[in-house]
KOLFI-604620 format. One line per field, with one value per atom (N, C-alpha, C): residue number from 1; residue in three letters; chain; atom name; x negated, y negated, z. Coordinates in nm, 3 decimals, decimal comma, m for minus. Atoms other than C-alpha are relative to their C-alpha. Layout:
resi <- [NUM/...] $
resn <- [ALA/...] $
chain <- [A/...] $
name <- [CA/...] $
x <- [X/...] $
y <- [Y/...] $
z <- [Z/...] $
END
This chain:
resi <- [1/1/1/2/2/2/3/3/3/4/4/4/5/5/5/6/6/6/7/7/7/8/8/8/9/9/9/10/10/10/11/11/11/12/12/12/13/13/13/14/14/14/15/15/15/16/16/16/17/17/17/18/18/18/19/19/19/20/20/20/21/21/21/22/22/22/23/23/23/24/24/24/25/25/25/26/26/26/27/27/27/28/28/28/29/29/29/30/30/30/31/31/31/32/32/32/33/33/33/34/34/34/35/35/35/36/36/36/37/37/37/38/38/38/39/39/39/40/40/40/41/41/41/42/42/42/43/43/43/44/44/44/45/45/45/46/46/46/47/47/47/48/48/48/49/49/49/50/50/50/51/51/51/52/52/52/53/53/53/54/54/54/55/55/55/56/56/56/57/57/57/58/58/58/59/59/59/60/60/60/61/61/61/62/62/62/63/63/63/64/64/64/65/65/65/66/66/66/67/67/67/68/68/68/69/69/69/70/70/70/71/71/71/72/72/72/73/73/73/74/74/74/75/75/75/76/76/76/77/77/77/78/78/78/79/79/79/80/80/80/81/81/81/82/82/82/83/83/83/84/84/84/85/85/85/86/86/86/87/87/87/88/88/88/89/89/89/90/90/90/91/91/91/92/92/92/93/93/93/94/94/94/95/95/95/96/96/96/97/97/97/98/98/98/99/99/99/100/100/100/101/101/101/102/102/102/103/103/103/104/104/104/105/105/105/106/106/106/107/107/107/108/108/108/109/109/109/110/110/110/111/111/111/112/112/112/113/113/113/114/114/114/115/115/115/116/116/116/117/117/117/118/118/118/119/119/119/120/120/120/121/121/121/122/122/122/123/123/123/124/124/124/125/125/125/126/126/126/127/127/127/128/128/128/129/129/129/130/130/130/131/131/131/132/132/132/133/133/133/134/134/134/135/135/135/136/136/136/137/137/137/138/138/138/139/139/139/140/140/140/141/141/141/142/142/142/143/143/143/144/144/144/145/145/145/146/146/146/147/147/147/148/148/148/149/149/149/150/150/150/151/151/151/152/152/152/153/153/153/154/154/154/155/155/155/156/156/156/157/157/157/158/158/158/159/159/159/160/160/160/161/161/161/162/162/162/163/163/163/164/164/164/165/165/165/166/166/166/167/167/167/168/168/168/169/169/169/170/170/170/171/171/171/172/172/172/173/173/173/174/174/174/175/175/175/176/176/176/177/177/177/178/178/178/179/179/179/180/180/180/181/181/181/182/182/182/183/183/183/184/184/184/185/185/185/186/186/186/187/187/187/188/188/188/189/189/189/190/190/190/191/191/191/192/192/192/193/193/193/194/194/194/195/195/195/196/196/196/197/197/197/198/198/198/199/199/199] $
resn <- [MET/MET/MET/LEU/LEU/LEU/GLN/GLN/GLN/ALA/ALA/ALA/VAL/VAL/VAL/TRP/TRP/TRP/THR/THR/THR/ALA/ALA/ALA/ILE/ILE/ILE/ASP/ASP/ASP/ASP/ASP/ASP/GLN/GLN/GLN/ASP/ASP/ASP/TYR/TYR/TYR/ALA/ALA/ALA/GLN/GLN/GLN/ALA/ALA/ALA/GLU/GLU/GLU/ALA/ALA/ALA/THR/THR/THR/LEU/LEU/LEU/ARG/ARG/ARG/ALA/ALA/ALA/ASP/ASP/ASP/ARG/ARG/ARG/GLU/GLU/GLU/LEU/LEU/LEU/LEU/LEU/LEU/VAL/VAL/VAL/SER/SER/SER/ARG/ARG/ARG/ALA/ALA/ALA/GLY/GLY/GLY/MET/MET/MET/MET/MET/MET/ALA/ALA/ALA/LEU/LEU/LEU/GLY/GLY/GLY/SER/SER/SER/VAL/VAL/VAL/TYR/TYR/TYR/ALA/ALA/ALA/LEU/LEU/LEU/THR/THR/THR/GLY/GLY/GLY/ARG/ARG/ARG/HIS/HIS/HIS/ASP/ASP/ASP/ASP/ASP/ASP/ALA/ALA/ALA/ARG/ARG/ARG/GLU/GLU/GLU/VAL/VAL/VAL/PHE/PHE/PHE/THR/THR/THR/THR/THR/THR/LEU/LEU/LEU/ARG/ARG/ARG/ASP/ASP/ASP/ALA/ALA/ALA/HIS/HIS/HIS/ARG/ARG/ARG/GLY/GLY/GLY/ASP/ASP/ASP/PRO/PRO/PRO/TRP/TRP/TRP/GLU/GLU/GLU/HIS/HIS/HIS/ILE/ILE/ILE/ALA/ALA/ALA/VAL/VAL/VAL/HIS/HIS/HIS/GLN/GLN/GLN/LEU/LEU/LEU/ALA/ALA/ALA/ARG/ARG/ARG/THR/THR/THR/GLU/GLU/GLU/ARG/ARG/ARG/LEU/LEU/LEU/ALA/ALA/ALA/GLY/GLY/GLY/ASN/ASN/ASN/PRO/PRO/PRO/GLU/GLU/GLU/ALA/ALA/ALA/ALA/ALA/ALA/LEU/LEU/LEU/ALA/ALA/ALA/LEU/LEU/LEU/LEU/LEU/LEU/ASP/ASP/ASP/GLU/GLU/GLU/GLU/GLU/GLU/LEU/LEU/LEU/ALA/ALA/ALA/LEU/LEU/LEU/LEU/LEU/LEU/GLY/GLY/GLY/THR/THR/THR/GLY/GLY/GLY/ALA/ALA/ALA/GLY/GLY/GLY/ARG/ARG/ARG/GLU/GLU/GLU/HIS/HIS/HIS/GLU/GLU/GLU/ARG/ARG/ARG/ALA/ALA/ALA/VAL/VAL/VAL/GLY/GLY/GLY/ALA/ALA/ALA/LEU/LEU/LEU/GLU/GLU/GLU/ARG/ARG/ARG/ALA/ALA/ALA/MET/MET/MET/SER/SER/SER/LEU/LEU/LEU/ARG/ARG/ARG/THR/THR/THR/LEU/LEU/LEU/GLY/GLY/GLY/ARG/ARG/ARG/LEU/LEU/LEU/ASP/ASP/ASP/ASP/ASP/ASP/ALA/ALA/ALA/ARG/ARG/ARG/ALA/ALA/ALA/VAL/VAL/VAL/LEU/LEU/LEU/ASP/ASP/ASP/GLU/GLU/GLU/CYS/CYS/CYS/GLU/GLU/GLU/THR/THR/THR/LEU/LEU/LEU/ALA/ALA/ALA/GLY/GLY/GLY/PRO/PRO/PRO/ASP/ASP/ASP/ASP/ASP/ASP/PRO/PRO/PRO/GLU/GLU/GLU/THR/THR/THR/LEU/LEU/LEU/GLY/GLY/GLY/ARG/ARG/ARG/ALA/ALA/ALA/GLU/GLU/GLU/ARG/ARG/ARG/GLU/GLU/GLU/ARG/ARG/ARG/ALA/ALA/ALA/GLU/GLU/GLU/VAL/VAL/VAL/SER/SER/SER/VAL/VAL/VAL/HIS/HIS/HIS/ALA/ALA/ALA/GLY/GLY/GLY/HIS/HIS/HIS/PRO/PRO/PRO/GLN/GLN/GLN/ALA/ALA/ALA/ALA/ALA/ALA/ARG/ARG/ARG/VAL/VAL/VAL/HIS/HIS/HIS/PHE/PHE/PHE/GLU/GLU/GLU/ARG/ARG/ARG/ALA/ALA/ALA/ILE/ILE/ILE/ALA/ALA/ALA/LEU/LEU/LEU/LEU/LEU/LEU/GLN/GLN/GLN/SER/SER/SER/ALA/ALA/ALA/GLU/GLU/GLU/ASP/ASP/ASP/ASP/ASP/ASP/ALA/ALA/ALA/GLY/GLY/GLY/VAL/VAL/VAL/ARG/ARG/ARG/MET/MET/MET/VAL/VAL/VAL/GLN/GLN/GLN/ALA/ALA/ALA/ARG/ARG/ARG/LEU/LEU/LEU/ALA/ALA/ALA/ALA/ALA/ALA/LEU/LEU/LEU/ASP/ASP/ASP/GLY/GLY/GLY] $
chain <- [A/A/A/A/A/A/A/A/A/A/A/A/A/A/A/A/A/A/A/A/A/A/A/A/A/A/A/A/A/A/A/A/A/A/A/A/A/A/A/A/A/A/A/A/A/A/A/A/A/A/A/A/A/A/A/A/A/A/A/A/A/A/A/A/A/A/A/A/A/A/A/A/A/A/A/A/A/A/A/A/A/A/A/A/A/A/A/A/A/A/A/A/A/A/A/A/A/A/A/A/A/A/A/A/A/A/A/A/A/A/A/A/A/A/A/A/A/A/A/A/A/A/A/A/A/A/A/A/A/A/A/A/A/A/A/A/A/A/A/A/A/A/A/A/A/A/A/A/A/A/A/A/A/A/A/A/A/A/A/A/A/A/A/A/A/A/A/A/A/A/A/A/A/A/A/A/A/A/A/A/A/A/A/A/A/A/A/A/A/A/A/A/A/A/A/A/A/A/A/A/A/A/A/A/A/A/A/A/A/A/A/A/A/A/A/A/A/A/A/A/A/A/A/A/A/A/A/A/A/A/A/A/A/A/A/A/A/A/A/A/A/A/A/A/A/A/A/A/A/A/A/A/A/A/A/A/A/A/A/A/A/A/A/A/A/A/A/A/A/A/A/A/A/A/A/A/A/A/A/A/A/A/A/A/A/A/A/A/A/A/A/A/A/A/A/A/A/A/A/A/A/A/A/A/A/A/A/A/A/A/A/A/A/A/A/A/A/A/A/A/A/A/A/A/A/A/A/A/A/A/A/A/A/A/A/A/A/A/A/A/A/A/A/A/A/A/A/A/A/A/A/A/A/A/A/A/A/A/A/A/A/A/A/A/A/A/A/A/A/A/A/A/A/A/A/A/A/A/A/A/A/A/A/A/A/A/A/A/A/A/A/A/A/A/A/A/A/A/A/A/A/A/A/A/A/A/A/A/A/A/A/A/A/A/A/A/A/A/A/A/A/A/A/A/A/A/A/A/A/A/A/A/A/A/A/A/A/A/A/A/A/A/A/A/A/A/A/A/A/A/A/A/A/A/A/A/A/A/A/A/A/A/A/A/A/A/A/A/A/A/A/A/A/A/A/A/A/A/A/A/A/A/A/A/A/A/A/A/A/A/A/A/A/A/A/A/A/A/A/A/A/A/A/A/A/A/A/A/A/A/A/A/A/A/A/A/A/A/A/A/A/A/A/A/A/A/A/A/A/A/A/A/A/A/A/A/A/A/A/A/A/A/A/A/A/A/A/A/A/A/A/A/A/A/A/A/A/A/A/A/A/A/A/A/A/A/A/A/A/A/A/A/A/A/A/A/A/A/A/A/A/A/A/A/A/A/A/A/A/A/A/A/A/A/A/A/A] $
name <- [N/CA/C/N/CA/C/N/CA/C/N/CA/C/N/CA/C/N/CA/C/N/CA/C/N/CA/C/N/CA/C/N/CA/C/N/CA/C/N/CA/C/N/CA/C/N/CA/C/N/CA/C/N/CA/C/N/CA/C/N/CA/C/N/CA/C/N/CA/C/N/CA/C/N/CA/C/N/CA/C/N/CA/C/N/CA/C/N/CA/C/N/CA/C/N/CA/C/N/CA/C/N/CA/C/N/CA/C/N/CA/C/N/CA/C/N/CA/C/N/CA/C/N/CA/C/N/CA/C/N/CA/C/N/CA/C/N/CA/C/N/CA/C/N/CA/C/N/CA/C/N/CA/C/N/CA/C/N/CA/C/N/CA/C/N/CA/C/N/CA/C/N/CA/C/N/CA/C/N/CA/C/N/CA/C/N/CA/C/N/CA/C/N/CA/C/N/CA/C/N/CA/C/N/CA/C/N/CA/C/N/CA/C/N/CA/C/N/CA/C/N/CA/C/N/CA/C/N/CA/C/N/CA/C/N/CA/C/N/CA/C/N/CA/C/N/CA/C/N/CA/C/N/CA/C/N/CA/C/N/CA/C/N/CA/C/N/CA/C/N/CA/C/N/CA/C/N/CA/C/N/CA/C/N/CA/C/N/CA/C/N/CA/C/N/CA/C/N/CA/C/N/CA/C/N/CA/C/N/CA/C/N/CA/C/N/CA/C/N/CA/C/N/CA/C/N/CA/C/N/CA/C/N/CA/C/N/CA/C/N/CA/C/N/CA/C/N/CA/C/N/CA/C/N/CA/C/N/CA/C/N/CA/C/N/CA/C/N/CA/C/N/CA/C/N/CA/C/N/CA/C/N/CA/C/N/CA/C/N/CA/C/N/CA/C/N/CA/C/N/CA/C/N/CA/C/N/CA/C/N/CA/C/N/CA/C/N/CA/C/N/CA/C/N/CA/C/N/CA/C/N/CA/C/N/CA/C/N/CA/C/N/CA/C/N/CA/C/N/CA/C/N/CA/C/N/CA/C/N/CA/C/N/CA/C/N/CA/C/N/CA/C/N/CA/C/N/CA/C/N/CA/C/N/CA/C/N/CA/C/N/CA/C/N/CA/C/N/CA/C/N/CA/C/N/CA/C/N/CA/C/N/CA/C/N/CA/C/N/CA/C/N/CA/C/N/CA/C/N/CA/C/N/CA/C/N/CA/C/N/CA/C/N/CA/C/N/CA/C/N/CA/C/N/CA/C/N/CA/C/N/CA/C/N/CA/C/N/CA/C/N/CA/C/N/CA/C/N/CA/C/N/CA/C/N/CA/C/N/CA/C/N/CA/C/N/CA/C/N/CA/C/N/CA/C/N/CA/C/N/CA/C/N/CA/C/N/CA/C/N/CA/C/N/CA/C/N/CA/C/N/CA/C/N/CA/C/N/CA/C/N/CA/C/N/CA/C/N/CA/C/N/CA/C/N/CA/C/N/CA/C/N/CA/C/N/CA/C/N/CA/C/N/CA/C/N/CA/C/N/CA/C/N/CA/C/N/CA/C/N/CA/C/N/CA/C] $
x <- [m0,062/2,367/0,045/m0,034/2,359/0,125/m0,115/2,611/0,127/m0,116/2,847/0,039/m0,030/2,818/0,076/m0,065/2,909/0,137/m0,129/3,190/0,102/m0,086/3,336/0,037/m0,027/3,300/0,101/m0,095/3,475/0,140/m0,131/3,753/0,056/m0,036/3,774/0,004/0,014/3,685/m0,126/0,118/3,446/m0,056/0,046/3,429/m0,083/0,076/3,315/m0,135/0,124/3,060/m0,102/0,093/2,910/m0,048/0,041/2,910/m0,103/0,096/2,728/m0,135/0,123/2,470/m0,072/0,061/2,411/m0,047/0,045/2,371/m0,138/0,127/2,060/m0,088/0,075/1,817/m0,094/0,092/1,570/0,076/m0,082/1,844/0,045/m0,055/1,988/m0,097/0,099/1,662/m0,062/0,053/1,583/0,073/m0,063/1,661/0,138/m0,130/1,941/0,100/m0,092/2,086/0,044/m0,035/2,075/0,099/m0,094/2,250/0,140/m0,134/2,531/0,058/m0,047/2,553/0,049/m0,046/2,571/0,133/m0,128/2,849/0,115/m0,102/3,043/0,037/m0,026/3,004/0,082/m0,068/3,113/0,146/m0,135/3,416/0,092/m0,081/3,530/0,005/m0,011/3,512/m0,109/0,114/3,184/m0,105/0,076/3,042/m0,135/0,129/2,773/m0,099/0,088/2,635/m0,049/0,039/2,641/m0,103/0,096/2,463/m0,139/0,132/2,191/m0,067/0,060/2,139/m0,054/0,043/2,125/m0,112/0,107/1,907/m0,130/0,120/1,663/m0,054/0,040/1,658/m0,062/0,055/1,605/m0,139/0,130/1,319/m0,105/0,091/1,159/m0,037/0,022/1,180/m0,016/0,013/1,130/m0,116/0,102/0,947/m0,016/0,013/0,990/0,131/m0,117/1,239/0,130/m0,119/1,477/0,069/m0,053/1,537/0,144/m0,129/1,833/0,117/m0,108/2,029/0,046/m0,039/2,017/0,074/m0,068/2,116/0,143/m0,134/2,409/0,091/m0,079/2,525/0,033/m0,031/2,499/0,114/m0,110/2,721/0,133/m0,121/2,974/0,051/m0,038/2,972/0,065/m0,059/3,043/0,140/m0,136/3,333/0,098/m0,091/3,480/0,030/m0,017/3,430/0,085/m0,081/3,640/m0,081/0,089/3,349/m0,044/0,035/3,366/m0,105/0,101/3,159/m0,140/0,131/2,875/m0,037/0,026/2,911/m0,051/0,042/2,881/m0,144/0,135/2,566/m0,102/0,088/2,410/m0,006/m0,001/2,513/m0,089/0,092/2,327/m0,146/0,136/2,020/m0,029/0,024/2,065/m0,030/0,023/2,091/m0,138/0,133/1,775/m0,107/0,095/1,596/0,001/m0,013/1,725/m0,056/0,043/1,646/0,098/m0,092/1,805/m0,060/0,062/1,570/0,071/m0,059/1,656/m0,038/0,032/1,675/0,071/m0,074/1,883/0,149/m0,142/2,222/0,096/m0,096/2,389/0,004/0,001/2,277/0,069/m0,065/2,388/0,153/m0,143/2,724/0,068/m0,050/2,776/0,009/0,000/2,683/0,114/m0,109/2,930/0,135/m0,122/3,204/0,024/m0,010/3,134/0,033/m0,026/3,133/0,148/m0,139/3,475/0,091/m0,083/3,617/m0,002/0,007/3,497/0,075/m0,077/3,634/0,147/m0,144/3,971/0,044/m0,034/3,967/0,018/m0,007/3,913/0,113/m0,108/4,204/m0,049/0,057/3,972/0,016/m0,031/4,144/m0,056/0,058/4,029/m0,152/0,142/3,669/m0,027/0,014/3,722/0,012/m0,019/3,851/m0,123/0,117/3,554/m0,120/0,110/3,308/0,025/m0,030/3,487/m0,031/0,045/3,435/m0,152/0,148/3,065/m0,037/0,024/3,069/0,015/m0,028/3,221/m0,101/0,104/2,975/m0,130/0,121/2,683/0,007/m0,014/2,817/m0,004/m0,002/2,888/0,078/m0,086/3,072/m0,055/0,058/2,828/0,008/m0,013/2,923/0,146/m0,146/3,288/0,032/m0,027/3,259/0,010/m0,007/3,175/0,114/m0,115/3,428/0,132/m0,124/3,695/0,020/m0,008/3,613/0,037/m0,035/3,634/0,148/m0,144/3,980/0,082/m0,068/4,086/0,001/0,001/3,972/0,085/m0,093/4,156/0,144/m0,135/4,467/0,023/m0,014/4,404/0,016/m0,013/4,363/0,146/m0,138/4,699/0,100/m0,084/4,863/m0,001/0,018/4,725/0,071/m0,063/4,862/0,151/m0,143/5,207/0,044/m0,033/5,197/m0,012/0,008/5,279/m0,006/0,006/5,332/m0,137/0,141/4,987/m0,088/0,080/4,847/0,013/m0,026/5,008/m0,084/0,078/4,840/m0,146/0,142/4,502/m0,031/0,017/4,546/m0,003/0,000/4,631/m0,129/0,129/4,326/m0,115/0,104/4,115/0,000/m0,007/4,240/m0,063/0,055/4,154/m0,153/0,144/3,805/m0,069/0,060/3,733/0,010/m0,006/3,856/m0,110/0,109/3,611/m0,136/0,126/3,339/m0,007/m0,010/3,449/m0,014/m0,001/3,492/0,132/m0,127/3,759/0,048/m0,041/3,755/0,056/m0,048/3,793/0,139/m0,131/4,086/0,105/m0,097/4,260/0,035/m0,023/4,215/0,091/m0,082/4,361/0,142/m0,131/4,648/0,084/m0,070/4,735/0,044/m0,035/4,734/0,113/m0,106/4,950/0,132/m0,120/5,197/0,056/m0,048/5,211/0,065/m0,060/5,278/0,140/m0,131/5,562/0,099/m0,088/5,698/0,061] $
y <- [m0,110/m1,639/0,116/m0,114/m1,373/m0,035/0,040/m1,572/0,012/m0,013/m1,577/0,144/m0,144/m1,199/0,043/m0,044/m1,147/m0,069/0,063/m1,401/0,075/m0,081/m1,202/0,132/m0,128/m0,879/m0,024/0,032/m1,041/m0,025/0,029/m1,151/0,122/m0,126/m0,791/m0,016/0,018/m0,921/0,070/m0,082/m0,635/m0,014/0,015/m0,680/m0,128/0,124/m1,040/0,015/m0,021/m0,937/0,075/m0,078/m0,676/m0,077/0,082/m0,912/m0,102/0,098/m1,176/0,062/m0,069/m0,923/0,032/m0,047/m0,792/m0,118/0,114/m1,147/m0,049/0,047/m1,189/0,126/m0,123/m0,901/0,002/0,004/m1,019/0,027/m0,027/m1,021/0,148/m0,135/m0,689/0,106/m0,101/m0,498/m0,029/0,030/m0,670/0,084/m0,074/m0,504/m0,056/0,062/m0,756/0,029/m0,026/m0,705/0,146/m0,145/m0,325/0,029/m0,014/m0,350/m0,040/0,047/m0,553/0,094/m0,092/m0,322/0,130/m0,121/m0,016/m0,019/0,028/m0,180/m0,007/0,004/m0,254/0,142/m0,139/0,108/0,074/m0,073/0,242/m0,044/0,055/0,013/0,023/m0,024/0,098/0,147/m0,142/0,474/0,068/m0,058/0,522/0,052/m0,041/0,716/0,062/m0,057/0,908/m0,111/0,109/0,584/m0,075/0,064/0,431/0,081/m0,089/0,733/m0,015/0,011/0,701/m0,129/0,130/0,330/0,004/0,005/0,371/0,103/m0,096/0,683/m0,057/0,062/0,495/m0,106/0,102/0,210/0,069/m0,069/0,456/0,053/m0,054/0,624/m0,109/0,111/0,285/m0,055/0,062/0,189/0,109/m0,112/0,530/m0,029/0,022/0,481/m0,146/0,140/0,103/m0,041/0,039/m0,092/m0,020/0,023/m0,145/0,128/m0,129/0,224/0,023/m0,033/0,242/m0,068/0,073/m0,011/0,086/m0,087/0,218/0,123/m0,118/0,515/m0,037/0,047/0,312/m0,010/0,014/0,233/0,134/m0,134/0,596/0,062/m0,047/0,680/m0,063/0,070/0,419/0,054/m0,056/0,556/0,138/m0,130/0,909/m0,013/0,021/0,782/m0,040/0,048/0,598/0,108/m0,112/0,912/0,113/m0,100/1,111/0,113/m0,096/1,289/m0,049/0,060/1,174/0,080/m0,080/1,466/m0,036/0,039/1,375/m0,139/0,136/1,013/0,005/m0,009/1,109/0,053/m0,054/1,312/m0,108/0,112/1,010/m0,103/0,098/0,784/0,051/m0,059/1,025/m0,032/0,034/0,974/m0,149/0,141/0,599/m0,032/0,026/0,600/0,045/m0,046/0,805/m0,098/0,101/0,546/m0,125/0,127/0,258/0,019/m0,021/0,418/m0,064/0,053/0,306/m0,117/0,111/0,028/m0,131/0,133/m0,336/m0,064/0,076/m0,564/0,049/m0,049/m0,349/0,021/m0,019/m0,386/m0,029/0,033/m0,552/0,111/m0,111/m0,278/0,124/m0,117/m0,010/m0,020/0,030/m0,187/0,021/m0,017/m0,191/0,148/m0,145/0,175/0,068/m0,057/0,254/m0,028/0,037/0,073/0,093/m0,090/0,278/0,142/m0,133/0,594/0,013/m0,004/0,504/0,021/m0,015/0,475/0,147/m0,138/0,823/0,092/m0,079/0,965/m0,017/0,023/0,806/0,081/m0,079/0,964/0,147/m0,140/1,300/0,026/m0,017/1,236/0,010/m0,004/1,222/m0,133/0,137/0,918/m0,038/0,031/0,943/m0,025/0,020/0,974/m0,134/0,129/0,676/m0,115/0,109/0,463/m0,010/0,005/0,563/m0,064/0,059/0,469/m0,150/0,145/0,135/m0,069/0,056/0,073/m0,027/0,012/0,134/m0,116/0,109/m0,097/m0,134/0,132/m0,382/m0,033/0,024/m0,340/m0,044/0,031/m0,346/m0,138/0,127/m0,646/m0,116/0,107/m0,860/m0,122/0,114/m1,192/m0,096/0,090/m1,368/0,050/m0,055/m1,154/0,018/m0,009/m1,237/0,071/m0,072/m1,096/0,149/m0,142/m0,749/0,039/m0,026/m0,773/m0,006/0,009/m0,881/0,122/m0,123/m0,586/0,121/m0,109/m0,355/m0,007/0,013/m0,495/0,044/m0,048/m0,437/0,153/m0,146/m0,077/0,058/m0,042/m0,041/0,001/0,008/m0,152/0,119/m0,116/0,114/0,131/m0,116/0,375/0,010/0,005/0,261/0,035/m0,036/0,282/0,150/m0,145/0,635/0,081/m0,070/0,727/m0,021/0,024/0,598/m0,110/0,107/0,286/m0,137/0,127/m0,015/m0,125/0,120/m0,254/m0,025/0,016/m0,185/m0,047/0,042/m0,218/m0,147/0,142/m0,561/m0,085/0,073/m0,677/m0,001/m0,008/m0,560/m0,079/0,079/m0,714/m0,149/0,145/m1,050/m0,038/0,027/m1,029/m0,006/m0,003/m0,943/m0,130/0,126/m1,251/m0,112/0,110/m1,480/0,007/m0,017/m1,336/m0,032/0,025/m1,344/m0,146/0,146/m1,702/m0,070/0,063/m1,795/0,028/m0,033/m1,622/m0,064/0,061/m1,818/0,103/m0,108/m1,488/m0,009/0,025/m1,608/0,125/m0,122/m1,290/0,105/m0,098/m1,076/m0,040/0,046/m1,292/0,034/m0,032/m1,253/0,147/m0,142/m0,879/0,044/m0,040/m0,844/m0,056/0,055/m1,079/0,084/m0,086/m0,861/0,131/m0,127/m0,548/m0,027/0,034/m0,725/m0,019/0,020/m0,832/0,133/m0,131/m0,475/0,077/m0,068/m0,352/m0,054/0,063/m0,603/0,030/m0,025/m0,521/0,137] $
z <- [0,077/3,561/0,088/m0,090/3,832/0,084/m0,079/4,040/m0,083/0,089/3,739/m0,012/0,008/3,717/0,121/m0,124/4,082/0,018/m0,003/4,056/m0,082/0,085/3,769/0,067/m0,071/3,971/0,109/m0,110/4,270/m0,055/0,062/4,036/m0,076/0,065/3,902/m0,154/0,142/3,555/m0,045/0,019/3,490/m0,141/0,135/3,114/m0,015/0,006/3,160/0,074/m0,077/3,423/m0,083/0,081/3,191/m0,121/0,117/2,892/0,040/m0,047/3,097/0,025/m0,025/3,207/m0,132/0,124/2,854/m0,088/0,075/2,722/0,046/m0,060/2,938/0,025/m0,009/2,872/0,124/m0,111/3,137/0,130/m0,117/3,400/0,003/0,007/3,283/0,050/m0,036/3,343/0,135/m0,133/3,673/0,105/m0,109/4,006/0,031/m0,029/4,072/m0,109/0,112/3,727/m0,003/m0,005/3,759/0,112/m0,111/4,097/m0,049/0,048/3,935/m0,104/0,105/3,633/0,059/m0,065/3,854/0,073/m0,068/4,053/m0,101/0,104/3,733/m0,046/0,041/3,625/0,104/m0,107/3,964/0,014/m0,021/3,983/m0,122/0,120/3,628/m0,039/0,022/3,663/m0,080/0,075/3,478/0,102/m0,115/3,769/m0,036/0,042/3,583/m0,035/0,031/3,448/0,126/m0,128/3,795/0,075/m0,064/3,938/m0,061/0,067/3,673/0,037/m0,035/3,748/0,143/m0,141/4,125/0,032/m0,019/4,107/m0,053/0,054/3,886/0,099/m0,098/4,141/0,127/m0,115/4,426/m0,029/0,033/4,249/m0,008/0,013/4,179/0,135/m0,132/4,546/0,111/m0,102/4,716/0,095/m0,103/5,041/0,042/m0,045/5,061/0,067/m0,077/5,275/m0,081/0,083/4,982/m0,038/0,044/4,916/0,053/m0,063/5,155/m0,076/0,070/4,942/m0,118/0,110/4,639/0,048/m0,056/4,855/0,039/m0,036/4,992/m0,120/0,124/4,641/m0,063/0,046/4,545/0,081/m0,086/4,844/m0,039/0,042/4,740/m0,132/0,128/4,388/0,016/m0,023/4,514/0,063/m0,056/4,724/m0,108/0,106/4,428/m0,102/0,096/4,218/0,060/m0,064/4,467/0,065/m0,064/4,634/0,140/m0,129/4,998/0,075/m0,071/5,130/m0,050/0,054/4,897/0,048/m0,053/5,006/0,140/m0,137/5,369/0,014/m0,002/5,301/m0,037/0,042/5,125/0,111/m0,105/5,412/0,120/m0,096/5,647/m0,039/0,048/5,429/0,021/m0,018/5,442/0,147/m0,143/5,822/0,043/m0,031/5,844/m0,049/0,052/5,627/0,087/m0,079/5,841/0,139/m0,137/6,173/0,096/m0,098/6,496/0,082/m0,069/6,603/m0,022/0,015/6,645/m0,133/0,118/6,346/m0,126/0,116/6,109/0,028/m0,042/6,278/m0,113/0,106/5,979/m0,100/0,095/5,742/0,051/m0,060/5,983/0,012/m0,005/6,024/m0,133/0,138/5,647/m0,032/0,023/5,633/0,076/m0,078/5,910/m0,066/0,070/5,718/m0,117/0,114/5,408/0,047/m0,055/5,621/0,039/m0,043/5,762/m0,120/0,120/5,409/m0,047/0,042/5,320/0,100/m0,103/5,648/m0,020/0,028/5,575/m0,120/0,121/5,229/0,031/m0,039/5,394/0,099/m0,096/5,631/0,146/m0,136/5,935/0,066/m0,039/6,076/0,136/m0,131/6,438/m0,014/0,024/6,318/m0,070/0,066/6,089/0,098/m0,101/6,377/0,091/m0,090/6,595/m0,074/0,076/6,319/m0,020/0,011/6,274/0,135/m0,126/6,647/m0,001/0,011/6,588/m0,093/0,096/6,284/0,066/m0,058/6,481/0,110/m0,102/6,769/m0,063/0,069/6,531/m0,068/0,070/6,337/0,094/m0,099/6,641/m0,051/0,030/6,651/m0,106/0,095/6,418/m0,144/0,136/6,115/m0,034/0,023/6,039/m0,134/0,127/5,684/0,022/m0,029/5,803/0,091/m0,092/6,084/m0,076/0,079/5,832/m0,084/0,083/5,608/0,086/m0,091/5,910/0,035/m0,023/5,993/m0,121/0,120/5,636/m0,006/m0,003/5,665/0,108/m0,106/5,996/m0,050/0,058/5,808/m0,095/0,092/5,540/0,077/m0,083/5,809/0,054/m0,052/5,958/m0,106/0,111/5,617/m0,022/0,025/5,572/0,109/m0,115/5,918/0,002/0,000/5,831/0,101/m0,100/6,059/m0,066/0,074/5,839/0,086/m0,088/6,129/0,050/m0,043/6,268/m0,116/0,118/5,916/m0,024/0,022/5,882/0,096/m0,101/6,205/m0,039/0,039/6,085/m0,125/0,118/5,741/0,037/m0,038/5,901/0,073/m0,066/6,127/m0,102/0,103/5,825/m0,077/0,070/5,640/0,077/m0,081/5,929/0,006/m0,011/5,963/m0,133/0,129/5,589/m0,037/0,022/5,570/0,074/m0,077/5,844/m0,061/0,068/5,644/m0,138/0,133/5,331/m0,111/0,100/5,145/m0,075/0,068/4,905/m0,073/0,074/4,694/0,096/m0,099/5,006/0,052/m0,047/5,125/m0,104/0,105/4,788/m0,006/0,004/4,794/0,115/m0,117/5,145/m0,015/0,022/5,062/m0,097/0,096/4,765/0,065/m0,072/4,986/0,097/m0,097/5,244/m0,075/0,079/4,974/m0,048/0,043/4,844/0,117/m0,119/5,198/0,030/m0,025/5,240/m0,112/0,114/4,894/0,004] $
END
């Protein structure tokens, strides 16, 4: 059931994702179900509802290793709500929770990617590029999904900077990496952005 929810989210069929969640009360109130519901809320503009869900999850896991995930989702919600400064502050909190020791490189890479998106939103393009460098270093060659998402974000930075040719190169690299990661939804999303760029 949970896989069906995330498949619907990946397909941007948010109404179906929410209906599937609400059809299974046990799933809906679970941590995994609340994560999915909060994501649906954030992606459909119901930011206050998303904040409530992710704050509840953070409070339930405060002080344990899972807390940073709720904080990350709160940061993403703030970015989607048009509050990149608030997102960056939450990402600072997440980084403090993760620390800088070995073993959390993937989580720190994902956090860096989210940070780059907020920096781009603020027009801080050089800072966004520097953070994407950090993201790619942390991800390493064994994480093509994160590397593909970083290339997609590099493309968005190039679009923002008025460099469509560079954006096209980054989108094409993103597609290749996401294909190797078997991230079909990610590939479709980048292909749509590339088509829009060419159109």
